[in-house]
LUMPABA-30025 format. One record per residue (C-alpha): x, y, z. Coordinates in steps of 0.05 Angstrom, whole numbers, plus 5000, padded with zeros to 4 digits. Layout:
N
DOBA    x    y    z
DOBA    X    Y    Z
...
END
This chain:
608
DOBA    x    y    z
DOBA 7193 1136 5690
DOBA 7243 1092 5648
DOBA 7303 1115 5620
DOBA 7290 1141 5543
DOBA 7299 1079 5499
DOBA 7356 1079 5444
DOBA 7329 1065 5369
DOBA 7299 0995 5377
DOBA 7328 0975 5301
DOBA 7401 0992 5336
DOBA 7397 0944 5393
DOBA 7350 0892 5383
DOBA 7375 0811 5369
DOBA 7369 0776 5320
DOBA 7318 0717 5337
DOBA 7350 0666 5381
DOBA 7324 0599 5406
DOBA 7369 0609 5466
DOBA 7329 0677 5493
DOBA 7274 0690 5530
DOBA 7247 0768 5524
DOBA 7322 0782 5507
DOBA 7353 0745 5565
DOBA 7389 0685 5567
DOBA 7404 0642 5624
DOBA 7461 0651 5668
DOBA 7484 0585 5646
DOBA 7495 0607 5579
DOBA 7555 0654 5589
DOBA 7630 0630 5582
DOBA 7679 0674 5599
DOBA 7739 0708 5560
DOBA 7794 0760 5586
DOBA 7856 0797 5584
DOBA 7877 0808 5648
DOBA 7842 0869 5650
DOBA 7777 0853 5643
DOBA 7729 0809 5630
DOBA 7673 0801 5568
DOBA 7615 0750 5571
DOBA 7594 0709 5517
DOBA 7526 0674 5508
DOBA 7512 0604 5468
DOBA 7481 0657 5407
DOBA 7539 0688 5398
DOBA 7527 0756 5441
DOBA 7572 0790 5481
DOBA 7525 0814 5533
DOBA 7580 0837 5589
DOBA 7637 0886 5563
DOBA 7671 0940 5624
DOBA 7722 0982 5587
DOBA 7784 0988 5604
DOBA 7773 0955 5673
DOBA 7731 0899 5702
DOBA 7698 0949 5756
DOBA 7691 1001 5704
DOBA 7615 1018 5690
DOBA 7608 0971 5629
DOBA 7591 0999 5556
DOBA 7564 0932 5533
DOBA 7515 0911 5586
DOBA 7451 0874 5558
DOBA 7464 0825 5608
DOBA 7432 0877 5652
DOBA 7390 0916 5617
DOBA 7365 0882 5553
DOBA 7345 0954 5513
DOBA 7397 1007 5535
DOBA 7454 0962 5551
DOBA 7489 0947 5492
DOBA 7509 0892 5460
DOBA 7565 0857 5404
DOBA 7518 0810 5355
DOBA 7549 0759 5311
DOBA 7503 0702 5296
DOBA 7477 0668 5228
DOBA 7414 0702 5195
DOBA 7380 0635 5179
DOBA 7358 0586 5239
DOBA 7419 0553 5279
DOBA 7443 0506 5337
DOBA 7512 0524 5368
DOBA 7572 0483 5408
DOBA 7624 0519 5446
DOBA 7697 0499 5466
DOBA 7755 0530 5489
DOBA 7817 0523 5456
DOBA 7853 0466 5500
DOBA 7894 0513 5561
DOBA 7866 0575 5542
DOBA 7806 0626 5559
DOBA 7799 0630 5472
DOBA 7728 0606 5460
DOBA 7705 0570 5398
DOBA 7645 0577 5379
DOBA 7611 0536 5317
DOBA 7544 0551 5296
DOBA 7505 0497 5241
DOBA 7446 0521 5198
DOBA 7424 0476 5144
DOBA 7476 0508 5091
DOBA 7536 0512 5122
DOBA 7581 0513 5192
DOBA 7619 0568 5212
DOBA 7670 0577 5277
DOBA 7675 0646 5310
DOBA 7729 0646 5353
DOBA 7733 0700 5413
DOBA 7783 0728 5453
DOBA 7807 0795 5489
DOBA 7880 0792 5459
DOBA 7951 0812 5492
DOBA 8001 0836 5465
DOBA 8075 0820 5438
DOBA 8108 0833 5515
DOBA 8045 0809 5558
DOBA 7982 0864 5567
DOBA 7967 0911 5503
DOBA 7960 0989 5525
DOBA 7891 0982 5501
DOBA 7831 0934 5503
DOBA 7826 0901 5436
DOBA 7765 0844 5429
DOBA 7778 0797 5370
DOBA 7715 0754 5336
DOBA 7748 0723 5282
DOBA 7700 0681 5232
DOBA 7727 0622 5203
DOBA 7676 0591 5145
DOBA 7680 0501 5149
DOBA 7630 0475 5113
DOBA 7583 0504 5054
DOBA 7561 0577 5055
DOBA 7533 0611 5126
DOBA 7496 0689 5122
DOBA 7519 0720 5174
DOBA 7504 0786 5207
DOBA 7543 0827 5266
DOBA 7525 0883 5295
DOBA 7563 0939 5352
DOBA 7517 0972 5393
DOBA 7542 1003 5454
DOBA 7494 1024 5517
DOBA 7482 1079 5558
DOBA 7526 1062 5609
DOBA 7476 1041 5662
DOBA 7438 1095 5633
DOBA 7491 1155 5645
DOBA 7508 1178 5587
DOBA 7486 1166 5506
DOBA 7529 1137 5457
DOBA 7549 1165 5388
DOBA 7581 1142 5335
DOBA 7622 1166 5271
DOBA 7668 1159 5213
DOBA 7742 1177 5223
DOBA 7808 1187 5164
DOBA 7829 1123 5204
DOBA 7767 1085 5222
DOBA 7697 1093 5256
DOBA 7695 1112 5331
DOBA 7639 1109 5388
DOBA 7641 1143 5447
DOBA 7606 1128 5510
DOBA 7624 1181 5568
DOBA 7704 1181 5575
DOBA 7706 1102 5545
DOBA 7730 1116 5465
DOBA 7723 1045 5414
DOBA 7742 1035 5354
DOBA 7714 0982 5305
DOBA 7753 0952 5251
DOBA 7725 0899 5202
DOBA 7753 0860 5142
DOBA 7762 0896 5074
DOBA 7708 0842 5041
DOBA 7652 0864 5098
DOBA 7595 0932 5073
DOBA 7583 0967 5144
DOBA 7519 1009 5160
DOBA 7533 1067 5208
DOBA 7479 1104 5240
DOBA 7493 1152 5306
DOBA 7493 1097 5358
DOBA 7514 1029 5320
DOBA 7561 0995 5262
DOBA 7529 0933 5231
DOBA 7526 0897 5171
DOBA 7509 0823 5131
DOBA 7557 0790 5093
DOBA 7565 0709 5072
DOBA 7622 0663 5091
DOBA 7644 0603 5053
DOBA 7686 0545 5073
DOBA 7754 0554 5071
DOBA 7747 0637 5086
DOBA 7753 0686 5136
DOBA 7727 0746 5162
DOBA 7751 0782 5229
DOBA 7716 0840 5275
DOBA 7744 0866 5314
DOBA 7735 0921 5377
DOBA 7797 0971 5401
DOBA 7783 1018 5469
DOBA 7808 1065 5521
DOBA 7784 1113 5570
DOBA 7809 1182 5577
DOBA 7869 1176 5526
DOBA 7880 1163 5458
DOBA 7869 1101 5423
DOBA 7900 1065 5387
DOBA 7864 1036 5324
DOBA 7877 0970 5301
DOBA 7874 0943 5229
DOBA 7831 0878 5232
DOBA 7901 0845 5210
DOBA 7931 0862 5274
DOBA 7864 0838 5316
DOBA 7882 0775 5276
DOBA 7949 0763 5284
DOBA 7934 0778 5362
DOBA 7888 0729 5365
DOBA 7940 0670 5342
DOBA 7995 0711 5397
DOBA 7941 0702 5452
DOBA 7926 0628 5444
DOBA 8004 0613 5451
DOBA 7996 0660 5508
DOBA 7947 0627 5545
DOBA 7982 0559 5532
DOBA 8049 0582 5560
DOBA 8015 0613 5615
DOBA 7970 0534 5633
DOBA 8039 0504 5618
DOBA 8066 0523 5682
DOBA 8028 0464 5717
DOBA 7989 0411 5720
DOBA 7946 0369 5754
DOBA 7933 0293 5731
DOBA 7870 0263 5769
DOBA 7797 0243 5754
DOBA 7777 0325 5750
DOBA 7833 0350 5713
DOBA 7796 0387 5656
DOBA 7750 0415 5721
DOBA 7823 0435 5757
DOBA 7849 0468 5686
DOBA 7793 0508 5671
DOBA 7772 0523 5744
DOBA 7846 0550 5750
DOBA 7838 0588 5681
DOBA 7778 0615 5708
DOBA 7822 0642 5758
DOBA 7870 0680 5719
DOBA 7812 0718 5686
DOBA 7800 0746 5755
DOBA 7870 0766 5775
DOBA 7871 0841 5761
DOBA 7939 0849 5734
DOBA 7959 0922 5732
DOBA 7955 0906 5810
DOBA 7954 0828 5818
DOBA 7890 0845 5853
DOBA 7843 0791 5849
DOBA 7764 0808 5845
DOBA 7710 0753 5866
DOBA 7677 0758 5807
DOBA 7664 0792 5739
DOBA 7601 0816 5741
DOBA 7546 0866 5785
DOBA 7475 0849 5810
DOBA 7463 0787 5790
DOBA 7409 0755 5832
DOBA 7420 0713 5884
DOBA 7352 0688 5888
DOBA 7295 0698 5828
DOBA 7270 0761 5875
DOBA 7292 0817 5890
DOBA 7339 0852 5940
DOBA 7391 0797 5946
DOBA 7444 0834 5882
DOBA 7525 0852 5907
DOBA 7567 0881 5863
DOBA 7629 0833 5857
DOBA 7686 0868 5826
DOBA 7718 0889 5884
DOBA 7782 0841 5916
DOBA 7765 0807 5977
DOBA 7817 0796 6036
DOBA 7775 0728 6041
DOBA 7784 0709 5965
DOBA 7853 0733 5957
DOBA 7867 0684 6012
DOBA 7844 0622 5977
DOBA 7876 0642 5913
DOBA 7941 0655 5935
DOBA 7936 0577 5962
DOBA 7909 0554 5903
DOBA 7973 0583 5864
DOBA 8021 0561 5912
DOBA 7997 0492 5906
DOBA 8005 0497 5836
DOBA 8072 0531 5842
DOBA 8054 0602 5795
DOBA 8105 0647 5829
DOBA 8092 0698 5791
DOBA 8011 0719 5805
DOBA 8022 0688 5886
DOBA 8073 0745 5894
DOBA 8034 0798 5858
DOBA 7979 0785 5899
DOBA 8017 0780 5971
DOBA 8047 0849 5945
DOBA 7987 0867 5940
DOBA 7940 0851 6003
DOBA 7999 0867 6042
DOBA 8012 0938 6004
DOBA 7941 0947 6016
DOBA 7931 0938 6088
DOBA 7987 0973 6097
DOBA 7954 1030 6061
DOBA 7894 1028 6102
DOBA 7914 0999 6175
DOBA 7897 1000 6225
DOBA 7838 0967 6210
DOBA 7837 0916 6164
DOBA 7781 0920 6119
DOBA 7745 0868 6080
DOBA 7750 0887 6013
DOBA 7784 0943 5956
DOBA 7776 0963 5904
DOBA 7821 0935 5841
DOBA 7875 0989 5850
DOBA 7879 0977 5933
DOBA 7831 1045 5941
DOBA 7774 1051 5986
DOBA 7716 1015 5956
DOBA 7660 1071 5937
DOBA 7597 1084 5965
DOBA 7541 1039 5938
DOBA 7494 1072 5888
DOBA 7434 1055 5858
DOBA 7418 1059 5779
DOBA 7346 1061 5747
DOBA 7347 1003 5699
DOBA 7319 0939 5697
DOBA 7357 0876 5717
DOBA 7374 0815 5702
DOBA 7298 0786 5673
DOBA 7275 0848 5708
DOBA 7310 0822 5773
DOBA 7336 0887 5808
DOBA 7362 0923 5835
DOBA 7439 0944 5800
DOBA 7484 0965 5831
DOBA 7556 0986 5833
DOBA 7592 0982 5909
DOBA 7572 0932 5959
DOBA 7551 0944 6032
DOBA 7585 0901 6059
DOBA 7651 0957 6069
DOBA 7661 0972 6137
DOBA 7619 0907 6158
DOBA 7668 0879 6236
DOBA 7689 0805 6194
DOBA 7737 0774 6245
DOBA 7744 0710 6194
DOBA 7792 0775 6152
DOBA 7848 0753 6214
DOBA 7852 0695 6188
DOBA 7853 0708 6120
DOBA 7906 0755 6128
DOBA 7950 0712 6165
DOBA 7938 0633 6134
DOBA 7963 0677 6064
DOBA 8026 0704 6095
DOBA 8035 0640 6132
DOBA 8030 0597 6056
DOBA 8073 0648 6023
DOBA 8124 0639 6076
DOBA 8131 0570 6082
DOBA 8134 0572 6000
DOBA 8209 0588 6009
DOBA 8189 0670 6011
DOBA 8216 0733 6073
DOBA 8180 0777 6107
DOBA 8207 0860 6111
DOBA 8205 0883 6172
DOBA 8163 0936 6159
DOBA 8112 0877 6135
DOBA 8132 0835 6203
DOBA 8116 0890 6253
DOBA 8047 0908 6221
DOBA 8031 0827 6228
DOBA 8048 0825 6303
DOBA 8006 0890 6311
DOBA 7945 0851 6274
DOBA 7963 0796 6317
DOBA 7951 0833 6388
DOBA 7890 0855 6353
DOBA 7864 0797 6346
DOBA 7869 0771 6416
DOBA 7827 0832 6430
DOBA 7774 0829 6380
DOBA 7756 0752 6378
DOBA 7708 0769 6436
DOBA 7658 0815 6401
DOBA 7607 0800 6355
DOBA 7620 0806 6280
DOBA 7584 0802 6214
DOBA 7615 0731 6200
DOBA 7631 0708 6141
DOBA 7568 0717 6113
DOBA 7566 0790 6109
DOBA 7498 0789 6147
DOBA 7477 0857 6186
DOBA 7453 0827 6246
DOBA 7517 0813 6294
DOBA 7538 0754 6320
DOBA 7580 0706 6365
DOBA 7589 0672 6302
DOBA 7624 0607 6312
DOBA 7670 0605 6251
DOBA 7697 0676 6261
DOBA 7715 0652 6336
DOBA 7748 0589 6303
DOBA 7793 0648 6253
DOBA 7826 0687 6305
DOBA 7842 0623 6335
DOBA 7870 0604 6266
DOBA 7906 0671 6261
DOBA 7932 0660 6327
DOBA 7963 0602 6304
DOBA 7994 0624 6242
DOBA 8034 0686 6279
DOBA 8052 0636 6323
DOBA 8090 0598 6269
DOBA 8111 0662 6234
DOBA 8145 0687 6299
DOBA 8178 0616 6314
DOBA 8210 0619 6241
DOBA 8232 0691 6257
DOBA 8189 0722 6204
DOBA 8159 0766 6252
DOBA 8175 0808 6317
DOBA 8146 0797 6388
DOBA 8134 0743 6446
DOBA 8089 0693 6416
DOBA 8061 0661 6490
DOBA 8013 0712 6484
DOBA 7986 0706 6416
DOBA 7991 0623 6437
DOBA 7947 0638 6502
DOBA 7901 0670 6469
DOBA 7889 0615 6405
DOBA 7877 0567 6466
DOBA 7824 0601 6503
DOBA 7786 0607 6439
DOBA 7790 0540 6436
DOBA 7766 0532 6497
DOBA 7714 0576 6491
DOBA 7678 0544 6426
DOBA 7687 0483 6455
DOBA 7654 0502 6520
DOBA 7600 0544 6475
DOBA 7582 0536 6407
DOBA 7575 0456 6406
DOBA 7500 0431 6411
DOBA 7490 0357 6431
DOBA 7420 0377 6404
DOBA 7452 0393 6331
DOBA 7506 0335 6344
DOBA 7536 0398 6313
DOBA 7576 0463 6316
DOBA 7527 0513 6314
DOBA 7515 0581 6282
DOBA 7526 0619 6338
DOBA 7519 0594 6414
DOBA 7451 0588 6429
DOBA 7421 0584 6357
DOBA 7408 0519 6350
DOBA 7422 0532 6275
DOBA 7478 0504 6218
DOBA 7529 0537 6183
DOBA 7568 0510 6121
DOBA 7632 0551 6137
DOBA 7641 0517 6191
DOBA 7664 0467 6152
DOBA 7737 0513 6129
DOBA 7763 0487 6203
DOBA 7764 0421 6188
DOBA 7818 0445 6138
DOBA 7850 0499 6177
DOBA 7857 0435 6232
DOBA 7822 0458 6298
DOBA 7787 0392 6297
DOBA 7785 0337 6242
DOBA 7754 0287 6300
DOBA 7689 0248 6313
DOBA 7655 0325 6329
DOBA 7668 0350 6266
DOBA 7658 0291 6222
DOBA 7587 0288 6263
DOBA 7583 0367 6236
DOBA 7596 0352 6165
DOBA 7536 0303 6170
DOBA 7490 0361 6201
DOBA 7497 0397 6150
DOBA 7488 0363 6089
DOBA 7430 0330 6124
DOBA 7394 0400 6146
DOBA 7426 0448 6097
DOBA 7442 0393 6027
DOBA 7400 0386 5965
DOBA 7428 0334 5936
DOBA 7505 0339 5932
DOBA 7492 0417 5938
DOBA 7488 0457 6007
DOBA 7465 0518 6029
DOBA 7500 0562 6059
DOBA 7458 0571 6127
DOBA 7401 0558 6166
DOBA 7340 0593 6132
DOBA 7370 0614 6066
DOBA 7327 0556 6029
DOBA 7254 0583 6059
DOBA 7272 0641 6086
DOBA 7320 0671 6045
DOBA 7299 0638 5977
DOBA 7364 0629 5950
DOBA 7399 0583 5905
DOBA 7452 0538 5939
DOBA 7521 0549 5947
DOBA 7565 0529 5896
DOBA 7633 0535 5947
DOBA 7594 0504 5998
DOBA 7597 0437 5975
DOBA 7663 0433 5944
DOBA 7681 0454 6019
DOBA 7647 0390 6038
DOBA 7688 0354 6004
DOBA 7751 0366 6034
DOBA 7725 0367 6100
DOBA 7697 0295 6087
DOBA 7776 0280 6064
DOBA 7798 0311 6131
DOBA 7759 0272 6172
DOBA 7786 0208 6148
DOBA 7716 0200 6098
DOBA 7762 0199 6034
DOBA 7712 0160 5993
DOBA 7653 0188 6000
DOBA 7689 0259 5989
DOBA 7716 0220 5926
DOBA 7635 0200 5911
DOBA 7614 0272 5924
DOBA 7665 0316 5876
DOBA 7645 0266 5813
DOBA 7587 0293 5826
DOBA 7594 0362 5834
DOBA 7640 0377 5783
DOBA 7585 0356 5740
DOBA 7545 0423 5759
DOBA 7588 0464 5712
DOBA 7566 0498 5654
DOBA 7571 0469 5582
DOBA 7650 0503 5590
DOBA 7669 0486 5662
DOBA 7647 0555 5691
DOBA 7602 0562 5755
DOBA 7565 0613 5789
DOBA 7559 0636 5856
DOBA 7499 0595 5868
DOBA 7463 0533 5834
DOBA 7386 0524 5844
DOBA 7373 0456 5861
DOBA 7303 0449 5831
DOBA 7332 0466 5759
DOBA 7402 0474 5760
DOBA 7399 0541 5746
DOBA 7462 0583 5757
DOBA 7451 0648 5804
DOBA 7491 0711 5828
DOBA 7544 0737 5800
DOBA 7600 0695 5754
DOBA 7657 0673 5737
DOBA 7655 0665 5806
DOBA 7721 0653 5839
DOBA 7705 0626 5904
DOBA 7667 0561 5871
DOBA 7728 0549 5828
DOBA 7770 0561 5882
DOBA 7735 0505 5928
DOBA 7728 0459 5874
DOBA 7805 0465 5860
DOBA 7827 0462 5938
DOBA 7779 0394 5949
DOBA 7809 0369 5891
DOBA 7887 0389 5905
DOBA 7872 0357 5976
DOBA 7850 0294 5949
DOBA 7906 0287 5903
DOBA 7951 0297 5962
DOBA 7921 0233 5995
DOBA 7934 0201 5931
DOBA 7993 0216 5926
DOBA 8022 0202 5998
END
């Protein structure tokens, strides 16, 4: 039996040309954030996703996954409209322009920051500016049921309008010129805005603590302060090449996923967006993966961003030390152990369930974790940092673990239930041990590196003898599989092989797993799994082509791939090659990291 519905007059959307049965394509979403959470704004002006106060909290606005009861913030013209949008340059502040027969209006959406950094509460700003003529607008703030675990209610207080949903308290403030209609589960209204006028709608939130009820003027000023803060941050780095807009937007997207209270880096901003147009491949990506942290640190270092790099590395080392002696696959953003997976009885995006929190990959053996950990530290040290004594001893112990662990079957980088001797995992252990030798030679970790060096040679010999397939003309997924794995592209960059065998592997992967410029993850993902093409894999192919000396081909492929982003430059986890639809959670950190890595590889080549 389905859960009781909220009052339809509260939760229904105004008619929108962008929605089908209440849902928009995943390509429709743009992201804004404040260093603690992320909101997703659709092209019709509705905010369909906003966990408060933290990214990994149960979302109080989640119409993306539950059209009826999920909760939404609506703001749009009453009449038929078309919309155009962009980010203010160098920021994660979104501007949407609505054009109607009677006029034009611009909405600026931001999650505001404070004077000295992140605000101690959440503050969503929706600034409405009349541009031409006059436009009648409608708006609604309607919290949801937090995945059907609570029923929201609203009341007027002497200082403003307040909602409660579980332990989250929300305040709504609007310009004095706006009339409001308050029910027990929503606040809404209509107004007409003329050219030259400005109106503001703000939502502030806190969890299990008192709430700061900002004024509309406070929220309006906060938008300008937030724009300034983003522009100052993005001015720290510079990238000038053919893909500078895509690289800058990807860097800003990654910044949205950095959880500023701890320095942890979330894999994506959402949960339960499907990897295929059928059920059963829906995951929660609002955790910090060791793998994604490693790739992010690499990108941040190459941009010269010191603060985020140090915060991420410190979080990583502090967390693995806390949970040792084994290295976990991922952790919560506060560094604690992941929760047990939980399934919720709500529909999911376009009714493709399940909707879940947690992720079953917790507890898996993934040998590539050793490479991710050691490569992160190596990059950090080689950029002019020094390790503390405790971290040095910790890493020496992990290097000893890798010497033994590489002989085991594992779940691989794709976190599959079947354990195999995955080629990519073995090479990951090789890379970890080579990094450990380097760190020891630099005097950063203690111990005699001779064992690590010998074991690395033993792994390389094993891979060359057992993991090459003459029939495929490629390194295969695992010995005897006769199948391919796109994660092997990463090991052109790791230095394991940049010769004819790796070049042939790139060709085999693009031939067998490719669809146009895109790539599927592994053999069977397209036909058996019916999932989308994995965005990061295609950008990994760009880097691999570069590393094997085929840079002209790499640049041509890069030109094609950047055009797969949505209208504001964002990527999800996957793309359906048939129609370009986004699939999987978004914005996806790994997709943007692979784009940045490919662009920086090609730029470094040009600068030599």
